[in-house]
A tleap script that builds the chain and sets N, CA, C and O, in Angstrom:
source leaprc.protein.ff14SB
mol = sequence {
  NMET ALA ARG ARG THR GLY THR ALA ILE ALA
  VAL ILE ALA ALA VAL PHE ALA LEU PHE ALA
  VAL VAL PHE ALA ALA THR GLY ALA ALA PRO
  ALA ALA MET VAL PHE PRO ALA GLY SER ILE
  GLU PRO ASP ALA LEU PRO GLU GLY ILE SER
  ILE LEU ARG TRP GLY ARG GLY PHE ALA VAL
  VAL THR SER GLU ARG SER ASP TYR VAL ARG
  ALA LEU TYR GLY ARG GLY ALA LEU LEU VAL
  LEU PRO LEU ARG LYS SER GLY CYS LEU THR
  LEU ARG PRO ALA SER SER CTHR
}
set mol.1.N position { 66.654 -23.693 19.846 }
set mol.1.CA position { 65.621 -22.930 19.196 }
set mol.1.C position { 64.333 -22.919 20.019 }
set mol.1.O position { 63.701 -21.872 20.156 }
set mol.2.N position { 63.937 -24.068 20.567 }
set mol.2.CA position { 62.709 -24.158 21.363 }
set mol.2.C position { 62.824 -23.309 22.625 }
set mol.2.O position { 61.844 -22.719 23.080 }
set mol.3.N position { 64.012 -23.254 23.177 }
set mol.3.CA position { 64.228 -22.461 24.397 }
set mol.3.C position { 64.054 -20.970 24.095 }
set mol.3.O position { 63.438 -20.251 24.882 }
set mol.4.N position { 64.583 -20.507 22.977 }
set mol.4.CA position { 64.439 -19.099 22.593 }
set mol.4.C position { 62.981 -18.756 22.306 }
set mol.4.O position { 62.504 -17.684 22.679 }
set mol.5.N position { 62.285 -19.659 21.648 }
set mol.5.CA position { 60.868 -19.442 21.355 }
set mol.5.C position { 60.070 -19.353 22.650 }
set mol.5.O position { 59.210 -18.486 22.798 }
set mol.6.N position { 60.358 -20.250 23.583 }
set mol.6.CA position { 59.673 -20.224 24.881 }
set mol.6.C position { 59.951 -18.942 25.638 }
set mol.6.O position { 59.054 -18.381 26.267 }
set mol.7.N position { 61.193 -18.474 25.582 }
set mol.7.CA position { 61.554 -17.219 26.244 }
set mol.7.C position { 60.843 -16.040 25.602 }
set mol.7.O position { 60.354 -15.154 26.304 }
set mol.8.N position { 60.783 -16.019 24.288 }
set mol.8.CA position { 60.099 -14.930 23.577 }
set mol.8.C position { 58.619 -14.900 23.917 }
set mol.8.O position { 58.053 -13.829 24.134 }
set mol.9.N position { 57.993 -16.060 23.965 }
set mol.9.CA position { 56.575 -16.135 24.321 }
set mol.9.C position { 56.358 -15.659 25.757 }
set mol.9.O position { 55.389 -14.951 26.033 }
set mol.10.N position { 57.234 -16.033 26.658 }
set mol.10.CA position { 57.117 -15.602 28.052 }
set mol.10.C position { 57.262 -14.088 28.186 }
set mol.10.O position { 56.543 -13.463 28.965 }
set mol.11.N position { 58.187 -13.498 27.434 }
set mol.11.CA position { 58.380 -12.043 27.478 }
set mol.11.C position { 57.146 -11.326 26.936 }
set mol.11.O position { 56.687 -10.349 27.525 }
set mol.12.N position { 56.615 -11.804 25.826 }
set mol.12.CA position { 55.421 -11.183 25.244 }
set mol.12.C position { 54.235 -11.310 26.196 }
set mol.12.O position { 53.484 -10.352 26.376 }
set mol.13.N position { 54.059 -12.466 26.800 }
set mol.13.CA position { 52.973 -12.656 27.768 }
set mol.13.C position { 53.146 -11.720 28.960 }
set mol.13.O position { 52.165 -11.169 29.459 }
set mol.14.N position { 54.372 -11.535 29.418 }
set mol.14.CA position { 54.628 -10.632 30.546 }
set mol.14.C position { 54.299 -9.184 30.182 }
set mol.14.O position { 53.765 -8.448 31.012 }
set mol.15.N position { 54.608 -8.768 28.956 }
set mol.15.CA position { 54.294 -7.408 28.513 }
set mol.15.C position { 52.781 -7.203 28.480 }
set mol.15.O position { 52.288 -6.185 28.966 }
set mol.16.N position { 52.033 -8.162 27.911 }
set mol.16.CA position { 50.575 -8.055 27.887 }
set mol.16.C position { 50.006 -8.034 29.304 }
set mol.16.O position { 49.080 -7.273 29.584 }
set mol.17.N position { 50.539 -8.845 30.184 }
set mol.17.CA position { 50.068 -8.858 31.571 }
set mol.17.C position { 50.333 -7.514 32.244 }
set mol.17.O position { 49.491 -7.019 32.993 }
set mol.18.N position { 51.493 -6.923 31.983 }
set mol.18.CA position { 51.809 -5.610 32.554 }
set mol.18.C position { 50.846 -4.550 32.027 }
set mol.18.O position { 50.343 -3.736 32.801 }
set mol.19.N position { 50.582 -4.549 30.715 }
set mol.19.CA position { 49.605 -3.614 30.140 }
set mol.19.C position { 48.249 -3.776 30.822 }
set mol.19.O position { 47.611 -2.790 31.190 }
set mol.20.N position { 47.816 -5.019 30.988 }
set mol.20.CA position { 46.506 -5.286 31.577 }
set mol.20.C position { 46.431 -4.800 33.021 }
set mol.20.O position { 45.420 -4.223 33.421 }
set mol.21.N position { 47.475 -5.021 33.805 }
set mol.21.CA position { 47.490 -4.595 35.208 }
set mol.21.C position { 47.478 -3.074 35.313 }
set mol.21.O position { 46.707 -2.514 36.092 }
set mol.22.N position { 48.315 -2.409 34.546 }
set mol.22.CA position { 48.356 -0.939 34.587 }
set mol.22.C position { 47.036 -0.359 34.098 }
set mol.22.O position { 46.532 0.606 34.673 }
set mol.23.N position { 46.476 -0.937 33.045 }
set mol.23.CA position { 45.211 -0.443 32.515 }
set mol.23.C position { 44.073 -0.654 33.505 }
set mol.23.O position { 43.201 0.205 33.637 }
set mol.24.N position { 44.071 -1.774 34.195 }
set mol.24.CA position { 43.036 -2.025 35.208 }
set mol.24.C position { 43.138 -1.023 36.343 }
set mol.24.O position { 42.125 -0.626 36.918 }
set mol.25.N position { 44.341 -0.619 36.664 }
set mol.25.CA position { 44.537 0.339 37.760 }
set mol.25.C position { 44.184 1.759 37.350 }
set mol.25.O position { 43.648 2.518 38.157 }
set mol.26.N position { 44.476 2.129 36.110 }
set mol.26.CA position { 44.272 3.517 35.699 }
set mol.26.C position { 43.038 3.730 34.836 }
set mol.26.O position { 42.362 4.750 34.974 }
set mol.27.N position { 42.730 2.790 33.950 }
set mol.27.CA position { 41.610 2.938 33.027 }
set mol.27.C position { 41.801 4.074 32.048 }
set mol.27.O position { 40.837 4.549 31.448 }
set mol.28.N position { 43.040 4.515 31.881 }
set mol.28.CA position { 43.331 5.691 31.064 }
set mol.28.C position { 43.592 5.323 29.610 }
set mol.28.O position { 44.742 5.206 29.187 }
set mol.29.N position { 42.517 5.142 28.847 }
set mol.29.CA position { 42.602 4.931 27.402 }
set mol.29.C position { 41.234 5.238 26.821 }
set mol.29.O position { 40.216 5.021 27.479 }
set mol.30.N position { 41.198 5.734 25.607 }
set mol.30.CA position { 39.905 6.087 25.021 }
set mol.30.C position { 39.030 4.878 24.693 }
set mol.30.O position { 37.816 5.023 24.552 }
set mol.31.N position { 39.620 3.697 24.569 }
set mol.31.CA position { 38.862 2.491 24.263 }
set mol.31.C position { 39.595 1.284 24.829 }
set mol.31.O position { 40.740 1.384 25.270 }
set mol.32.N position { 38.917 0.144 24.809 }
set mol.32.CA position { 39.517 -1.078 25.333 }
set mol.32.C position { 39.115 -2.251 24.459 }
set mol.32.O position { 37.999 -2.305 23.942 }
set mol.33.N position { 40.042 -3.192 24.301 }
set mol.33.CA position { 39.733 -4.451 23.637 }
set mol.33.C position { 39.520 -5.478 24.739 }
set mol.33.O position { 40.389 -5.694 25.584 }
set mol.34.N position { 38.351 -6.106 24.715 }
set mol.34.CA position { 37.949 -7.034 25.772 }
set mol.34.C position { 37.942 -8.450 25.222 }
set mol.34.O position { 37.335 -8.729 24.188 }
set mol.35.N position { 38.628 -9.338 25.930 }
set mol.35.CA position { 38.611 -10.760 25.614 }
set mol.35.C position { 37.894 -11.459 26.755 }
set mol.35.O position { 38.405 -11.491 27.875 }
set mol.36.N position { 36.714 -12.023 26.494 }
set mol.36.CA position { 35.946 -12.653 27.572 }
set mol.36.C position { 36.486 -14.034 27.923 }
set mol.36.O position { 37.175 -14.665 27.121 }
set mol.37.N position { 36.165 -14.499 29.135 }
set mol.37.CA position { 36.554 -15.840 29.555 }
set mol.37.C position { 35.712 -16.879 28.816 }
set mol.37.O position { 36.208 -17.959 28.495 }
set mol.38.N position { 34.463 -16.568 28.545 }
set mol.38.CA position { 33.568 -17.444 27.775 }
set mol.38.C position { 32.967 -16.610 26.668 }
set mol.38.O position { 33.660 -15.824 26.023 }
set mol.39.N position { 31.690 -16.779 26.450 }
set mol.39.CA position { 31.025 -15.916 25.473 }
set mol.39.C position { 30.561 -14.657 26.188 }
set mol.39.O position { 30.155 -14.710 27.349 }
set mol.40.N position { 30.619 -13.546 25.506 }
set mol.40.CA position { 30.197 -12.286 26.090 }
set mol.40.C position { 29.025 -11.768 25.262 }
set mol.40.O position { 29.066 -11.771 24.032 }
set mol.41.N position { 28.014 -11.339 25.935 }
set mol.41.CA position { 26.820 -10.821 25.273 }
set mol.41.C position { 26.755 -9.312 25.459 }
set mol.41.O position { 27.117 -8.808 26.522 }
set mol.42.N position { 26.301 -8.585 24.448 }
set mol.42.CA position { 26.204 -7.123 24.578 }
set mol.42.C position { 25.349 -6.685 25.760 }
set mol.42.O position { 25.632 -5.666 26.390 }
set mol.43.N position { 24.300 -7.452 26.062 }
set mol.43.CA position { 23.431 -7.104 27.190 }
set mol.43.C position { 24.117 -7.298 28.537 }
set mol.43.O position { 23.665 -6.748 29.542 }
set mol.44.N position { 25.203 -8.072 28.573 }
set mol.44.CA position { 25.897 -8.355 29.828 }
set mol.44.C position { 26.937 -7.305 30.177 }
set mol.44.O position { 27.535 -7.362 31.251 }
set mol.45.N position { 27.163 -6.344 29.283 }
set mol.45.CA position { 28.149 -5.292 29.572 }
set mol.45.C position { 27.633 -4.378 30.675 }
set mol.45.O position { 26.429 -4.140 30.770 }
set mol.46.N position { 28.525 -3.868 31.499 }
set mol.46.CA position { 28.110 -2.933 32.543 }
set mol.46.C position { 27.483 -1.666 31.952 }
set mol.46.O position { 27.740 -1.312 30.801 }
set mol.47.N position { 26.677 -1.007 32.740 }
set mol.47.CA position { 26.009 0.222 32.320 }
set mol.47.C position { 27.036 1.299 31.986 }
set mol.47.O position { 28.050 1.438 32.670 }
set mol.48.N position { 26.762 2.055 30.930 }
set mol.48.CA position { 27.632 3.159 30.547 }
set mol.48.C position { 28.776 2.775 29.636 }
set mol.48.O position { 29.647 3.601 29.365 }
set mol.49.N position { 28.798 1.544 29.155 }
set mol.49.CA position { 29.856 1.086 28.256 }
set mol.49.C position { 29.263 0.887 26.870 }
set mol.49.O position { 28.260 0.191 26.714 }
set mol.50.N position { 29.879 1.495 25.863 }
set mol.50.CA position { 29.397 1.427 24.487 }
set mol.50.C position { 30.294 0.517 23.654 }
set mol.50.O position { 31.511 0.490 23.836 }
set mol.51.N position { 29.682 -0.221 22.748 }
set mol.51.CA position { 30.418 -1.117 21.864 }
set mol.51.C position { 30.796 -0.359 20.596 }
set mol.51.O position { 29.935 0.220 19.933 }
set mol.52.N position { 32.079 -0.363 20.264 }
set mol.52.CA position { 32.558 0.226 19.014 }
set mol.52.C position { 32.648 -0.819 17.910 }
set mol.52.O position { 32.283 -0.551 16.766 }
set mol.53.N position { 33.132 -2.007 18.252 }
set mol.53.CA position { 33.240 -3.116 17.309 }
set mol.53.C position { 33.009 -4.412 18.065 }
set mol.53.O position { 33.348 -4.537 19.241 }
set mol.54.N position { 32.430 -5.360 17.371 }
set mol.54.CA position { 32.157 -6.657 17.972 }
set mol.54.C position { 32.722 -7.706 17.045 }
set mol.54.O position { 32.352 -7.763 15.872 }
set mol.55.N position { 33.611 -8.537 17.551 }
set mol.55.CA position { 34.211 -9.573 16.722 }
set mol.55.C position { 34.040 -10.936 17.361 }
set mol.55.O position { 33.466 -11.064 18.442 }
set mol.56.N position { 34.533 -11.927 16.693 }
set mol.56.CA position { 34.460 -13.279 17.224 }
set mol.56.C position { 35.531 -13.444 18.301 }
set mol.56.O position { 36.721 -13.521 17.997 }
set mol.57.N position { 35.103 -13.496 19.540 }
set mol.57.CA position { 36.028 -13.683 20.648 }
set mol.57.C position { 36.565 -12.405 21.274 }
set mol.57.O position { 37.379 -12.472 22.195 }
set mol.58.N position { 36.128 -11.235 20.795 }
set mol.58.CA position { 36.581 -9.982 21.394 }
set mol.58.C position { 35.553 -8.889 21.124 }
set mol.58.O position { 34.682 -9.028 20.266 }
set mol.59.N position { 35.674 -7.813 21.867 }
set mol.59.CA position { 34.855 -6.623 21.637 }
set mol.59.C position { 35.728 -5.404 21.884 }
set mol.59.O position { 36.625 -5.435 22.727 }
set mol.60.N position { 35.467 -4.334 21.149 }
set mol.60.CA position { 36.125 -3.050 21.377 }
set mol.60.C position { 35.060 -2.142 21.962 }
set mol.60.O position { 34.017 -1.912 21.350 }
set mol.61.N position { 35.335 -1.629 23.151 }
set mol.61.CA position { 34.353 -0.824 23.876 }
set mol.61.C position { 34.960 0.500 24.311 }
set mol.61.O position { 36.179 0.675 24.293 }
set mol.62.N position { 34.105 1.420 24.699 }
set mol.62.CA position { 34.535 2.700 25.244 }
set mol.62.C position { 33.547 3.125 26.318 }
set mol.62.O position { 32.428 2.617 26.386 }
set mol.63.N position { 33.972 4.058 27.152 }
set mol.63.CA position { 33.095 4.549 28.203 }
set mol.63.C position { 33.648 5.849 28.768 }
set mol.63.O position { 34.851 6.104 28.719 }
set mol.64.N position { 32.766 6.649 29.296 }
set mol.64.CA position { 33.164 7.866 30.007 }
set mol.64.C position { 33.444 7.557 31.477 }
set mol.64.O position { 34.004 8.391 32.189 }
set mol.65.N position { 33.058 6.369 31.934 }
set mol.65.CA position { 33.283 5.971 33.328 }
set mol.65.C position { 34.772 5.781 33.593 }
set mol.65.O position { 35.488 5.226 32.759 }
set mol.66.N position { 35.228 6.233 34.730 }
set mol.66.CA position { 36.647 6.056 35.069 }
set mol.66.C position { 36.942 4.628 35.529 }
set mol.66.O position { 38.096 4.201 35.509 }
set mol.67.N position { 35.920 3.890 35.941 }
set mol.67.CA position { 36.123 2.530 36.454 }
set mol.67.C position { 35.644 1.458 35.485 }
set mol.67.O position { 35.385 0.329 35.901 }
set mol.68.N position { 35.521 1.786 34.204 }
set mol.68.CA position { 34.935 0.821 33.281 }
set mol.68.C position { 35.783 -0.428 33.084 }
set mol.68.O position { 35.234 -1.497 32.815 }
set mol.69.N position { 37.081 -0.330 33.209 }
set mol.69.CA position { 37.935 -1.509 33.045 }
set mol.69.C position { 37.699 -2.481 34.188 }
set mol.69.O position { 37.558 -3.683 33.966 }
set mol.70.N position { 37.656 -1.963 35.410 }
set mol.70.CA position { 37.377 -2.829 36.562 }
set mol.70.C position { 35.972 -3.431 36.466 }
set mol.70.O position { 35.762 -4.581 36.853 }
set mol.71.N position { 35.013 -2.658 35.952 }
set mol.71.CA position { 33.653 -3.179 35.784 }
set mol.71.C position { 33.619 -4.325 34.772 }
set mol.71.O position { 32.867 -5.283 34.949 }
set mol.72.N position { 34.429 -4.234 33.714 }
set mol.72.CA position { 34.498 -5.315 32.736 }
set mol.72.C position { 35.086 -6.584 33.350 }
set mol.72.O position { 34.595 -7.685 33.103 }
set mol.73.N position { 36.132 -6.425 34.146 }
set mol.73.CA position { 36.687 -7.594 34.839 }
set mol.73.C position { 35.660 -8.169 35.808 }
set mol.73.O position { 35.581 -9.385 35.984 }
set mol.74.N position { 34.879 -7.302 36.433 }
set mol.74.CA position { 33.838 -7.760 37.348 }
set mol.74.C position { 32.755 -8.570 36.652 }
set mol.74.O position { 32.107 -9.408 37.279 }
set mol.75.N position { 32.556 -8.328 35.362 }
set mol.75.CA position { 31.552 -9.074 34.585 }
set mol.75.C position { 32.139 -10.297 33.892 }
set mol.75.O position { 31.453 -10.943 33.100 }
set mol.76.N position { 33.392 -10.625 34.176 }
set mol.76.CA position { 33.957 -11.867 33.658 }
set mol.76.C position { 34.933 -11.744 32.505 }
set mol.76.O position { 35.221 -12.741 31.843 }
set mol.77.N position { 35.450 -10.557 32.243 }
set mol.77.CA position { 36.441 -10.420 31.173 }
set mol.77.C position { 37.732 -11.124 31.570 }
set mol.77.O position { 38.172 -11.026 32.716 }
set mol.78.N position { 38.325 -11.822 30.637 }
set mol.78.CA position { 39.588 -12.511 30.874 }
set mol.78.C position { 40.756 -11.545 30.772 }
set mol.78.O position { 41.685 -11.596 31.578 }
set mol.79.N position { 40.707 -10.658 29.771 }
set mol.79.CA position { 41.779 -9.704 29.533 }
set mol.79.C position { 41.184 -8.447 28.913 }
set mol.79.O position { 40.362 -8.526 28.001 }
set mol.80.N position { 41.604 -7.285 29.413 }
set mol.80.CA position { 41.167 -5.995 28.872 }
set mol.80.C position { 42.422 -5.182 28.588 }
set mol.80.O position { 43.201 -4.889 29.495 }
set mol.81.N position { 42.611 -4.820 27.322 }
set mol.81.CA position { 43.805 -4.082 26.911 }
set mol.81.C position { 43.429 -2.704 26.378 }
set mol.81.O position { 42.365 -2.543 25.780 }
set mol.82.N position { 44.292 -1.706 26.589 }
set mol.82.CA position { 44.014 -0.367 26.070 }
set mol.82.C position { 44.086 -0.342 24.548 }
set mol.82.O position { 44.847 -1.091 23.934 }
set mol.83.N position { 43.276 0.536 23.950 }
set mol.83.CA position { 43.205 0.620 22.500 }
set mol.83.C position { 42.763 2.014 22.109 }
set mol.83.O position { 41.996 2.652 22.830 }
set mol.84.N position { 43.240 2.489 20.975 }
set mol.84.CA position { 42.746 3.759 20.441 }
set mol.84.C position { 41.426 3.492 19.745 }
set mol.84.O position { 41.256 2.443 19.124 }
set mol.85.N position { 40.495 4.417 19.837 }
set mol.85.CA position { 39.163 4.233 19.243 }
set mol.85.C position { 39.216 3.976 17.756 }
set mol.85.O position { 38.448 3.161 17.245 }
set mol.86.N position { 40.092 4.641 17.058 }
set mol.86.CA position { 40.109 4.535 15.607 }
set mol.86.C position { 41.265 3.699 15.074 }
set mol.86.O position { 41.544 3.742 13.876 }
set mol.87.N position { 41.932 2.949 15.916 }
set mol.87.CA position { 43.004 2.061 15.474 }
set mol.87.C position { 44.386 2.646 15.700 }
set mol.87.O position { 44.536 3.821 16.034 }
set mol.88.N position { 45.370 1.820 15.514 }
set mol.88.CA position { 46.747 2.209 15.802 }
set mol.88.C position { 47.346 3.144 14.766 }
set mol.88.O position { 48.191 3.973 15.104 }
set mol.89.N position { 46.931 3.030 13.518 }
set mol.89.CA position { 47.582 3.762 12.450 }
set mol.89.C position { 46.755 4.928 11.907 }
set mol.89.O position { 46.872 5.286 10.735 }
set mol.90.N position { 45.944 5.500 12.742 }
set mol.90.CA position { 45.114 6.609 12.307 }
set mol.90.C position { 45.987 7.810 11.966 }
set mol.90.O position { 46.825 8.231 12.763 }
set mol.91.N position { 45.780 8.349 10.781 }
set mol.91.CA position { 46.530 9.538 10.371 }
set mol.91.C position { 45.691 10.761 10.686 }
set mol.91.O position { 44.497 10.799 10.388 }
set mol.92.N position { 46.304 11.736 11.274 }
set mol.92.CA position { 45.605 12.965 11.607 }
set mol.92.C position { 46.263 14.123 10.868 }
set mol.92.O position { 47.485 14.158 10.722 }
set mol.93.N position { 45.451 15.069 10.404 }
set mol.93.CA position { 46.044 16.238 9.759 }
set mol.93.C position { 46.790 17.083 10.785 }
set mol.93.O position { 46.432 17.118 11.962 }
set mol.94.N position { 47.812 17.748 10.325 }
set mol.94.CA position { 48.578 18.628 11.221 }
set mol.94.C position { 47.698 19.762 11.697 }
set mol.94.O position { 46.959 20.353 10.909 }
set mol.95.N position { 47.771 20.069 12.976 }
set mol.95.CA position { 46.956 21.167 13.509 }
set mol.95.C position { 47.629 22.496 13.208 }
set mol.95.O position { 48.856 22.590 13.175 }
set mol.96.N position { 46.837 23.493 12.994 }
set mol.96.CA position { 47.384 24.817 12.683 }
set mol.96.C position { 47.232 25.720 13.888 }
set mol.96.O position { 46.297 26.516 13.969 }
set mol.97.N position { 48.158 25.592 14.826 }
set mol.97.CA position { 48.150 26.448 16.014 }
set mol.97.C position { 49.243 27.457 15.995 }
set mol.97.O position { 49.367 28.250 16.928 }
savepdb mol mol.pdb
quit
């Protein structure tokens, strides 16, 4: 049982690491969830990055900059993951085209 749990944790960690690497390379997401290495202050964010939500140990940010993910890592972010601005389960009305 412990071996299966360890394998599952390793697979999940690898998936998150892959998301983080691809996101750092492309920056293609409307928002990002940032996990800092220590404490992160709103004033320490790079220029052009807006805070959508601020929580204990994480922040949800957005930017029009194409390099904002790399800028966050440059300011000491431990992990930056892609995120939709309004959450995963946002319901949208059907478009009439």
